[in-house]
Backbone bond lengths (Angstrom), bond angles and torsions (degrees), N, CA, C in turn:
res aa  C-N    CA-C-N  psi(-1)  N-CA   C-N-CA  omega(-1)  CA-C   N-CA-C  phi
1 M - - - 1.438 - - 1.524 108.56 -
2 R 1.324 116.08 135.66 1.451 121.69 -178.26 1.521 111.46 -87.81
3 A 1.325 116.71 136.55 1.461 120.45 178.14 1.521 109.39 -76.19
4 I 1.309 116.13 144.12 1.461 121.45 177.69 1.516 107.83 -92.74
5 T 1.313 115.61 126.37 1.465 119.29 177.98 1.519 108.51 -102.82
6 M 1.323 114.81 142.24 1.462 120.94 -179.47 1.517 109.16 -115.03
7 P 1.323 116.44 149.55 1.464 119.06 177.00 1.534 110.40 -60.06
8 D 1.345 116.47 157.02 1.462 120.73 179.29 1.521 110.57 -52.18
9 G 1.304 115.80 131.44 1.461 121.67 176.37 1.519 113.93 85.28
10 A 1.325 118.51 -14.69 1.459 120.95 -176.86 1.526 111.21 -67.10
11 A 1.315 117.18 -40.35 1.463 120.09 179.95 1.522 110.54 -63.23
12 E 1.312 116.99 -42.83 1.472 120.68 178.78 1.529 110.37 -66.14
13 D 1.340 116.01 -40.04 1.463 120.80 178.36 1.525 109.91 -62.72
14 L 1.339 116.84 -40.45 1.453 121.67 179.14 1.526 110.58 -63.83
15 K 1.325 117.17 -42.99 1.468 120.98 178.31 1.518 110.35 -60.81
16 T 1.317 116.99 -42.68 1.462 121.48 -178.82 1.524 110.45 -63.36
17 R 1.336 116.38 -45.77 1.458 119.59 -178.27 1.520 111.79 -69.47
18 T 1.321 118.35 -39.11 1.454 119.49 -179.05 1.508 111.26 -72.99
19 A 1.303 116.93 -25.17 1.457 120.17 178.07 1.530 110.85 -76.68
20 K 1.350 117.78 -22.54 1.463 121.98 -177.73 1.533 110.27 -128.30
21 P 1.336 117.42 71.87 1.460 118.87 -177.31 1.528 113.14 -62.63
22 D 1.330 117.46 -26.12 1.459 119.42 179.21 1.520 111.97 -68.27
23 A 1.343 117.42 -18.19 1.459 121.22 -179.95 1.530 111.89 -86.20
24 A 1.322 117.40 -6.62 1.458 121.06 -178.93 1.532 109.89 -64.82
25 P 1.336 117.40 136.89 1.466 119.17 -179.28 1.535 113.44 -68.85
26 L 1.314 117.23 -27.55 1.461 121.24 179.57 1.520 108.31 -125.72
27 K 1.305 115.49 119.75 1.465 121.51 178.99 1.526 107.65 -108.82
28 L 1.305 115.71 114.38 1.450 121.74 -174.88 1.533 112.10 -54.82
29 E 1.312 116.68 -39.99 1.459 121.51 -175.92 1.523 113.36 -64.04
30 T 1.337 117.76 -20.86 1.462 121.10 179.57 1.531 112.41 -112.11
31 F 1.318 117.67 2.64 1.454 123.13 -177.89 1.536 108.49 -81.38
32 L 1.328 117.19 115.58 1.462 122.07 -172.57 1.530 113.68 -52.84
33 P 1.327 121.25 -48.88 1.475 118.49 179.66 1.529 112.91 -57.16
34 Y 1.307 117.20 -40.08 1.460 120.83 178.41 1.528 110.61 -64.98
35 R 1.326 116.90 -45.20 1.464 121.00 -178.56 1.527 110.98 -62.15
36 L 1.330 116.62 -41.42 1.469 120.20 178.29 1.521 110.22 -63.94
37 N 1.326 116.86 -40.81 1.457 121.14 179.21 1.528 111.21 -64.41
38 V 1.311 117.35 -40.89 1.466 120.76 179.27 1.525 109.97 -62.86
39 V 1.331 116.71 -46.74 1.468 120.35 179.60 1.524 109.66 -61.02
40 A 1.330 117.05 -48.40 1.469 120.55 -179.37 1.524 111.16 -59.38
41 S 1.312 116.95 -43.05 1.458 121.16 -179.23 1.532 111.23 -65.09
42 L 1.319 116.88 -46.35 1.465 120.18 -179.65 1.526 111.85 -63.39
43 V 1.314 116.73 -44.27 1.467 121.12 179.79 1.523 109.95 -64.58
44 S 1.315 116.80 -46.80 1.457 121.50 -178.20 1.530 110.94 -60.48
45 H 1.313 116.74 -44.16 1.465 119.59 -179.30 1.526 112.22 -71.04
46 A 1.322 117.73 -34.93 1.467 120.02 177.28 1.531 110.06 -64.52
47 L 1.335 116.32 -44.79 1.462 119.64 178.74 1.524 110.80 -67.66
48 S 1.321 116.73 -36.31 1.469 119.56 -177.59 1.520 112.02 -63.72
49 R 1.309 117.63 -26.06 1.470 119.60 177.48 1.527 110.68 -59.91
50 I 1.329 115.61 -36.39 1.462 120.22 -178.15 1.526 110.81 -65.68
51 Y 1.334 117.20 -55.88 1.462 118.10 -176.02 1.523 112.59 -78.25
52 S 1.317 117.66 -22.35 1.457 120.05 176.35 1.527 110.19 -68.44
53 E 1.327 116.31 -44.75 1.462 120.71 -179.36 1.529 111.78 -65.66
54 H 1.327 116.75 -40.52 1.458 120.69 -176.58 1.528 113.98 -79.74
55 Y 1.339 116.90 -37.03 1.458 119.56 -171.01 1.526 114.81 -127.66
56 G 1.306 117.49 -2.47 1.456 120.29 177.75 1.521 113.88 64.71
57 I 1.314 116.66 33.03 1.465 120.28 177.01 1.517 109.48 -114.81
58 G 1.316 115.72 152.79 1.450 121.50 -179.93 1.525 112.03 -99.88
59 I 1.315 115.06 -173.84 1.459 121.50 -176.89 1.533 111.89 -59.15
60 P 1.339 120.68 -48.28 1.471 118.99 -179.51 1.539 112.36 -61.31
61 E 1.337 117.07 -40.90 1.461 120.60 179.31 1.534 110.80 -65.17
62 W 1.320 115.98 -40.88 1.458 121.30 177.58 1.522 110.48 -59.01
63 R 1.328 116.50 -45.96 1.466 119.95 -178.20 1.526 111.38 -64.79
64 V 1.321 117.75 -39.06 1.465 120.95 176.97 1.525 109.36 -65.24
65 L 1.320 116.70 -47.86 1.460 122.13 -178.02 1.525 111.05 -58.94
66 V 1.321 117.47 -46.83 1.462 121.15 -177.84 1.530 111.12 -69.71
67 T 1.319 117.14 -38.07 1.468 119.88 178.00 1.520 110.25 -62.45
68 L 1.332 117.29 -46.97 1.457 120.30 178.45 1.525 111.60 -67.53
69 G 1.322 116.58 -33.74 1.464 120.05 176.60 1.520 111.85 -63.85
70 Q 1.310 115.58 -36.38 1.465 120.45 -179.79 1.524 112.46 -78.36
71 Y 1.331 117.18 -44.37 1.464 121.02 -170.54 1.518 115.19 -104.44
72 G 1.317 118.75 -12.43 1.459 119.84 -177.31 1.509 110.74 83.60
73 A 1.327 117.39 -139.78 1.465 122.04 -176.65 1.519 111.12 -72.98
74 M 1.334 115.29 131.89 1.467 122.76 178.87 1.516 108.23 -149.49
75 T 1.319 115.96 159.82 1.465 120.15 172.23 1.529 108.22 -79.81
76 G 1.318 116.78 161.90 1.457 121.32 175.58 1.517 111.18 -60.09
77 K 1.325 116.16 -38.03 1.465 120.85 179.40 1.533 110.56 -62.68
78 A 1.324 116.71 -42.53 1.469 120.75 178.92 1.530 111.08 -67.22
79 V 1.329 116.66 -38.61 1.473 120.22 176.71 1.525 109.66 -61.51
80 G 1.328 116.62 -45.08 1.461 121.03 179.66 1.516 111.95 -61.65
81 A 1.329 116.64 -42.94 1.470 120.20 179.57 1.518 110.57 -64.30
82 H 1.321 116.64 -43.61 1.467 119.63 -178.76 1.521 112.34 -68.41
83 S 1.316 117.12 -39.93 1.473 120.87 -175.40 1.526 113.05 -92.78
84 H 1.335 117.04 2.44 1.472 122.53 179.84 1.525 111.37 54.84
85 Q 1.336 114.39 48.43 1.463 120.53 177.48 1.526 108.87 -122.21
86 H 1.312 116.06 145.48 1.457 121.87 176.92 1.525 109.04 -66.02
87 K 1.325 115.49 149.64 1.466 120.34 -175.53 1.526 113.12 -59.98
88 T 1.331 118.14 -31.13 1.473 118.36 178.78 1.522 110.73 -69.92
89 K 1.337 117.27 -35.93 1.463 119.80 177.03 1.520 110.86 -66.16
90 V 1.333 115.57 -41.99 1.462 120.06 178.21 1.516 109.78 -63.10
91 S 1.314 117.03 -44.67 1.462 121.74 -179.05 1.526 111.39 -59.67
92 R 1.307 116.64 -45.34 1.482 120.46 178.80 1.523 111.32 -65.33
93 A 1.332 115.85 -41.34 1.469 120.14 179.52 1.521 110.41 -64.16
94 V 1.322 116.80 -43.68 1.468 121.17 179.13 1.525 109.72 -62.59
95 A 1.318 117.43 -43.30 1.476 120.57 179.58 1.526 110.59 -59.01
96 L 1.327 117.08 -43.92 1.465 120.28 179.30 1.529 110.57 -66.11
97 L 1.329 116.80 -43.00 1.466 120.33 -179.47 1.529 111.44 -67.37
98 E 1.323 117.09 -34.23 1.471 121.10 175.23 1.522 110.74 -66.18
99 K 1.313 115.12 -44.98 1.471 120.47 -179.53 1.530 110.20 -59.68
100 R 1.318 116.73 -36.31 1.471 121.74 -179.29 1.529 111.33 -86.69
101 K 1.325 116.51 2.12 1.472 123.39 177.68 1.533 112.59 64.72
102 F 1.352 116.17 35.65 1.460 121.62 175.23 1.521 111.41 -99.65
103 V 1.331 116.48 -20.40 1.465 122.17 -178.51 1.521 108.72 -132.08
104 A 1.335 114.67 141.44 1.471 121.00 175.98 1.523 108.53 -116.51
105 R 1.319 114.73 151.54 1.473 121.87 -179.05 1.533 107.88 -118.09
106 R 1.352 115.34 134.36 1.460 121.51 177.51 1.516 108.22 -129.99
107 A 1.322 117.12 128.67 1.467 121.75 -177.71 1.528 110.56 -62.12
108 N 1.312 115.26 143.59 1.459 122.35 174.22 1.527 106.98 -86.06
109 R 1.307 117.69 112.88 1.469 121.09 -176.63 1.531 111.95 -64.74
110 D 1.339 116.47 -27.52 1.461 120.27 -179.75 1.522 112.63 -79.14
111 D 1.319 116.53 -24.64 1.463 120.99 -179.74 1.524 107.67 -147.53
112 M 1.308 116.67 97.01 1.465 121.29 -174.38 1.531 113.51 -67.25
113 R 1.334 116.76 -6.83 1.468 119.04 178.02 1.527 111.83 -78.28
114 E 1.317 116.47 -15.51 1.468 118.17 -179.03 1.523 110.70 -125.94
115 A 1.315 114.60 164.54 1.461 121.17 -179.54 1.516 109.60 -133.66
116 F 1.313 114.74 154.11 1.461 120.37 174.03 1.524 108.26 -92.91
117 L 1.295 115.62 135.49 1.458 122.54 179.23 1.520 108.34 -106.97
118 S 1.311 115.95 145.02 1.464 120.32 175.22 1.522 108.67 -152.72
119 L 1.305 115.64 162.01 1.461 120.29 178.10 1.522 109.62 -77.03
120 T 1.303 115.34 141.81 1.464 121.19 171.18 1.527 106.61 -80.37
121 P 1.316 118.36 172.66 1.474 118.57 174.86 1.539 112.48 -56.08
122 A 1.325 117.27 -37.10 1.481 120.10 178.10 1.530 110.32 -67.21
123 G 1.340 117.01 -40.81 1.460 120.92 177.35 1.517 111.59 -65.61
124 R 1.329 116.64 -40.64 1.469 121.53 178.00 1.529 109.95 -63.35
125 A 1.318 117.31 -39.01 1.469 121.13 179.39 1.531 110.67 -63.06
126 I 1.329 116.19 -41.72 1.469 119.87 177.68 1.524 109.72 -63.51
127 Y 1.333 116.37 -46.23 1.466 120.46 179.47 1.531 110.46 -57.56
128 E 1.314 116.71 -47.66 1.475 121.18 -178.52 1.531 111.57 -64.23
129 E 1.318 116.92 -33.97 1.463 120.85 179.11 1.530 111.46 -75.47
130 L 1.331 116.13 -39.87 1.463 120.25 -176.26 1.523 114.18 -80.82
131 A 1.324 117.92 -26.80 1.469 120.53 -176.88 1.532 112.47 -54.63
132 P 1.337 119.75 -51.34 1.468 118.39 179.86 1.532 113.14 -65.52
133 I 1.325 116.80 -31.11 1.465 120.54 177.63 1.528 109.54 -66.59
134 A 1.326 116.86 -43.99 1.469 121.29 179.04 1.527 110.79 -65.40
135 I 1.320 116.86 -40.34 1.475 120.93 178.33 1.524 109.90 -63.39
136 D 1.323 116.76 -42.06 1.464 120.88 177.77 1.535 110.86 -63.93
137 F 1.325 116.57 -40.70 1.469 121.56 176.91 1.532 109.42 -58.34
138 A 1.329 116.21 -46.61 1.471 120.79 -179.82 1.523 111.48 -63.51
139 K 1.322 117.09 -38.30 1.480 120.37 177.64 1.524 110.63 -62.31
140 H 1.337 116.63 -43.93 1.473 120.23 178.49 1.524 111.08 -63.60
141 L 1.297 116.76 -39.09 1.459 121.65 178.13 1.531 110.55 -64.71
142 T 1.310 116.12 -41.29 1.465 121.91 -179.18 1.530 111.59 -64.02
143 E 1.315 117.30 -24.15 1.462 120.60 178.57 1.527 112.44 -61.33
144 A 1.332 116.99 -17.55 1.468 120.50 177.38 1.526 111.34 -71.98
145 I 1.325 116.75 -13.70 1.465 121.69 -179.63 1.523 107.93 -107.55
146 A 1.316 116.85 129.08 1.466 121.12 179.21 1.529 109.08 -57.48
147 P 1.325 117.49 139.24 1.472 119.99 -179.20 1.533 113.31 -50.95
148 A 1.317 117.46 -37.65 1.467 120.67 -179.49 1.531 112.34 -68.72
149 D 1.337 117.26 -19.42 1.469 121.55 -177.70 1.528 113.57 -97.31
150 R 1.323 118.07 -7.91 1.471 120.71 -171.70 1.528 113.33 -65.80
151 A 1.317 118.08 -40.83 1.471 119.74 179.57 1.532 109.93 -65.01
152 A 1.329 116.50 -41.76 1.472 120.23 178.59 1.522 110.07 -65.39
153 F 1.323 117.27 -38.78 1.468 121.13 177.93 1.530 110.44 -62.22
154 D 1.330 116.72 -46.29 1.460 120.83 178.55 1.526 111.17 -59.74
155 R 1.340 117.05 -42.73 1.469 120.23 177.63 1.520 110.92 -63.74
156 A 1.328 116.84 -40.70 1.468 120.68 179.98 1.528 110.32 -63.22
157 I 1.332 117.45 -44.20 1.469 121.03 178.62 1.529 109.59 -62.08
158 E 1.313 117.12 -44.73 1.469 121.09 179.11 1.524 111.07 -61.46
159 N 1.327 117.00 -44.31 1.464 120.81 179.86 1.526 112.01 -66.52
160 L 1.324 117.20 -41.01 1.465 120.60 177.61 1.525 110.87 -64.28
161 T 1.318 116.98 -38.79 1.464 121.12 178.63 1.526 110.17 -63.96
162 K 1.318 116.72 -47.46 1.474 120.57 179.69 1.525 111.01 -62.54
163 K 1.322 116.98 -46.19 1.464 120.96 -178.79 1.523 110.68 -63.59
164 S 1.320 117.07 -43.41 1.470 120.77 179.48 1.521 111.07 -59.77
165 A 1.320 116.98 -38.91 1.462 120.98 -179.65 1.529 111.47 -64.85
166 T 1.320 117.61 -26.94 1.464 119.78 -179.66 1.522 112.81 -87.36
167 L 1.313 117.51 -18.03 1.472 120.66 -176.05 1.526 113.48 -75.64
168 A 1.307 116.64 -30.55 1.470 120.02 179.85 1.513 107.84 -141.99
169 P 1.325 116.84 129.80 1.466 118.63 178.06 1.526 109.75 -66.82
170 P 1.337 116.77 155.53 1.471 118.36 178.03 1.519 109.74 -63.69
171 P 1.349 116.90 154.49 1.469 119.41 179.58 1.513 110.39 -59.55
172 K 1.313 115.07 142.00 1.468 121.25 179.79 1.514 108.89 -72.20
173 D 1.318 116.36 132.03 1.452 121.63 177.17 1.519 109.21 -71.57
174 E 1.306 116.90 146.68 1.474 120.68 -178.73 1.529 111.67 -59.14
175 N 1.326 117.76 -29.33 1.457 121.00 -177.39 1.526 112.59 -86.73
176 D 1.325 118.40 -9.54 1.457 121.21 178.83 1.521 109.59 -78.36
177 D 1.318 116.31 144.80 1.478 119.74 177.61 1.504 110.91 -115.57
């Protein structure tokens, strides 16, 4: 194993900073992007336990299934844009859902490079069964917010979403020039 060498004074500086975490200029526990990520991760994983146990699908598959359940036929690219998932994650999720006969693929006659995805009857049945469970989960989660604060919370989430979208452009697609 190779020893890590630090520039002169860096080790002492590290000791000083680790000894006084309150003096740190950025505290992860109070940093809004981190806090939002923690909440999103905890909520997503708690909900995933429900559909994972019942149907053996993960978060990416769930997002594809629910998006198609809501909108009907869509391309993989449109599913990815709506669910904020990278195209490789969508592709893998679709492949798994196709293999399990929850999603069907139909070629786009206007552009043979893409296909329309839709739920099969089995996929639709899962969506219809899981939708009320997910809605109930969200209702229980919402109970953590006082009824008088819920409208303000919804506005804050909407405003944060809009602002975040303006701070960084979406990733450039490989086919875009």
